[in-house]
N, C-alpha and C positions, 0 to 999 in steps of 0.2 A: 490799346490798352496792352500792357506788358502780359507776358505768358505766365508768370507767376501769379499775377492778379486773376487772370482768366480762370486758372485752375483752382484759386480759392473760392471762386463763386460756386463751382460744383461741390466743393466740400462743405460750403456754408448753407446749401440747399436743405430746407427742411420740409419733410414730405407731409402733406395732408391727405392725399387719397390717389388711388389708381385711377387715372381718367380714361385711359383706353388700352387695348392690348390686341395686337394681331391675333389671327386665328391660330397660328403656329406658335404663340407665346414667344417669339423672337424679338418683337419690338413692343415696348411699353411707353405710355405717355403718362408722366406723373404731374399732378398739380401740388404745388407747394409755395413756400416763400423764401425769399432771401432778404435777410435784414428788414423783415416786415413787410416787403413788397411781393405782390403775386408773381409766380414764375412757373414756367411749363418746362419740364425736362423730359426729353425722349431719348431713350437708351435702346440701342439695337445691338444684338450679338454679332461680334465680328465673324467673318468667314473663317473656316477651318484652315489651318495652314497647310502648305502642300510639301514641305520638306520631309523626309522619311524619318529623321531623328525626332523632330518635334511631334509627329505623328506617333511614333513609337512611345514617347512620353506620354501623350494623351491617353493612348490605350492602356499603358500601365496605371494610369491614375483613376480608371473606371472602377467604381466600387458599387456595392449594393445592387447588384444585378437580379432583377425580379422577373421571372419567366412568366410571359403573358399567354404563351401557347405555342404549340407546334404542330405541324402537319407535313409528313413526308419529309422534303429536304429543307422546308420552310420553319423558321422559329423568329420569335419576336419577344422583345423584353423592354422594360423600363430600367433605367440605372441612373447612377450619379456621376458627374465628371470629377468628383473628389475635391471641391474646392473647400468644403469642411466636412467634418463628420456628421454634423447635423442637417446638411443641405438635403432638400427633398430631390427626388429623382427629376433631373432635368435632360436627360437623353432617351430618345425613343430609338432603340436598335433593332434592326432587322438582319437575320443571319440566314444565308443560304449555304447548306453544307450536306453533302458535298455538291459544289456548283459545277456547271457544265460550261462548255464553250459558249453556248447560246445565251447563258446568263452573263458571261463576261462580255460578250459582244453588246447585250442590251444595255449594260451599265457603264460602257465605254463612250467617250466622247465620239460623235460621228457628224458628218455633213448630212443634211437632211435633204431630201428630194420629194418633190411633189409629182405624183404618178395618177394617171387616170385609168382605172381598171373597167374596161368593158365587159359587157355580158360574155363576149367570146373569150377575152383573156381569162375571165373568172372560170368559165367551164372547162377551157383547154389546159390551163397552166396552174391557177390558183387553187382551185378546187382539189386537184391531185396533190399539190403541196400540203393543204390542209390534212387530207387523208394520211399522209406520210408522218406529220406530226402527231396525229392521233394514235397512229399505230406504234410509236415510240414510247408509249406509256406516260406521256406528259400530263396526264389528266388524274393520275392517281390521288393526288390531294383533293381534287373536286370530288371523285367518287367515295372517298373517304368520309367527307362531310356529308354527302347525300345519303350515303348507306348506313351512317350512324356509327362509324368507327372512330372518328376524330371531331373535336371542336363542338361536342353535342351541347356542352354547358354554355357555348355563346350563341346558340341558334335563338333568334328573337322571334321567328314566326315560321311555322310550317301551314302552308296552305294547300288545301287538296284541289283548288281550282273551282270555277263555277260549275262545271259539269261533273266534279267529283271523279274526274278520270285522271289516271296517272300521267297522261299526256299534258294535263293542264297544272299539274302540282308544282310548287315552287317553295323556295325557303329564303329567308332573310337573315343575313348574319354580319357582324361587323368586318369591314375590310381590315386585312393585317396592317395596313398603313395608318390606321387611326389608333389614337392612344386610349380610346373608350371613355374618355373624360371630357375632352374640350368640344363643346358642342358646335362652335363656329367652325370647327374643322371635321365634323361629322362626316363619316365615309362608311356607308353600309354597301353590302353586296348582296344582289338577288341571283340565285342559282336555280335554273329550271331542273326538274327532275329527268324529262325525257332527254334522251342521248343522241337523238337524230337532228337536232338543232345544234348547229356548230357556231353559226354567227348571224348577223342581221340579214345575210343573204338568204336565209332559210325562211324568212318571214313571207307569208302570203297575204293576200287581200282577205282571205278566209279567217285569218288570225286577229283581225282588228278588235272583235269583241273580247277575246281573251287577253290581249295586250291591255285593253281598257280596263277590263276587271282587274288585272294584275296591278295596274298603276293604281287604282283607287284602293285596293288592299294594302299596297306598300305604303301609300300616304297615310292611311287610317292607322295602320299599325305603328308607324314611326312616330306621329303626334301624340299617340296614346303611350308609347314607351318613353317618350320625352316631351312632358307637358309643356315645357318652355318654347317648344317650337310650333309652328303653324304650317299648314300645307304649302302656302305660298313662300315658305322659306327653303324649300326643298327642290333640288334640281336632279332630274332623273336622264341618264344617257347611256349609250351604248358606244364601245369603242370599235373602230374598224380601220385597220386591223387590230384585232384583240390580240393579248398576250397569249392566249390559251384558246383553244377552239372547243369550247362548251358554251352555249349561249348564257349570258349573263348581263345584268343591267347594274349600273353604278347609281348610287343614291348619295348625294352630298348636300351640306348646307350651302346656301347661294353665296355666303360669305367665305366659304372655303377658298383658300388660295388658288386662283387659276393657274395651275401649272400646265406644261405642254400637253399633259394627258386630258385636259379639258378644252384644248384649242381646237379651231377649225382645222379640218383635216385629220382628226383623231376621234373626237366625240361627236355623236350624232344624237340629238335630242329625241327622247322617246315619243314626246307628243308630236314632233314634226314626222316622226317616222310613221305614226299611226295616221296622220292626216295625209301623208303621201300614199299610204296603202288604200285609203279610202277614196282617194282621187284617181287612183290609178285605173287606166282603160283595161277592159278585159273582164273576165269572169273571176271566180274565187280563187283560181290557181294563178293569177297574176301575182307576180313576187318582186322582192327587191333583187332577186337574181337576174331580172330583165332590164335593169338600169345600170347607167355607168356611174361609178363611184370615184370620186378624186379624194385622195388622202396623201399623207406623207409618210416616208420611210426613210431610216438611217441607211447610210450607203454600206454599212456592215451587215445590214439585214439580209438573209438569205433571199427573201422575195425581190429584193433590188438586184442582188449579184446573180442570181440565177434565171430571173424572169424579166423583169423591167429594164435592166441594163442591156442584156442581149436584144431584147426588142428594140430598144432605142438605137443600138448599133447595127440593126438589122441581121443578127446572128440567129434570131429565133422567128419562126413564122406564127 
């Protein structure tokens, strides 16, 4: 078939209905007809250009920027790419300003390494690293939410915990990467109020009842807030290593695009952690700090450069 004829087919496509759409809205499958015969048309947004001049032109064309929220150095927006004046918002924009060297490293391309963190490595090297990160004030945005200074209009649930103790209290809020509209890309965040829990390493066998209660309350609240969803359409997981050292749980739609943040070596399922704690030998103080964890790190990550690379090369004991 000649190229001109092939192009004419697309122009002659008559739309009947939207058949399917991926969770990010980047790919649609349309059902229609061409000259009276049924046809399926799948359209996918092309990748962003990489040359600086085209990117500058893209940025200059952004219009109708709508502020969704801000907290500390983080801001997020909906905007239009400026195809037409009437075009709806088709861009989700996250802005970090002012950003740090750590932010730049996080979002730069990196070679990924798999590492195994033993209990000894955790206690001797990783735990002190976590303490240093917390001491640098990187949790201000978390404390702003917990203490009621920021994003209060977005809080979906404040739960005092089953024992009505501050140690069991938690809240549920949208993750800044969610557009707050597309349910198949739903991404919520659970923040505990207690500040002595930095990561899943702090979970003990004695915490299984609390974790189970929290899981049920999260599921109940989410399906109540979004009646189109059912509990078995939700996935709960914890990152290790996390981006920030205040214990939190991610809640996503099971159809949410499985990026690297949900991959093996990054995301640990909440239900699996509860089961592991319940089956763990020892008394109530037995904890996730007592097991080895294997996960991946980018080679620009401080944990790789300052801890695991020297260990690999025998420069650190």
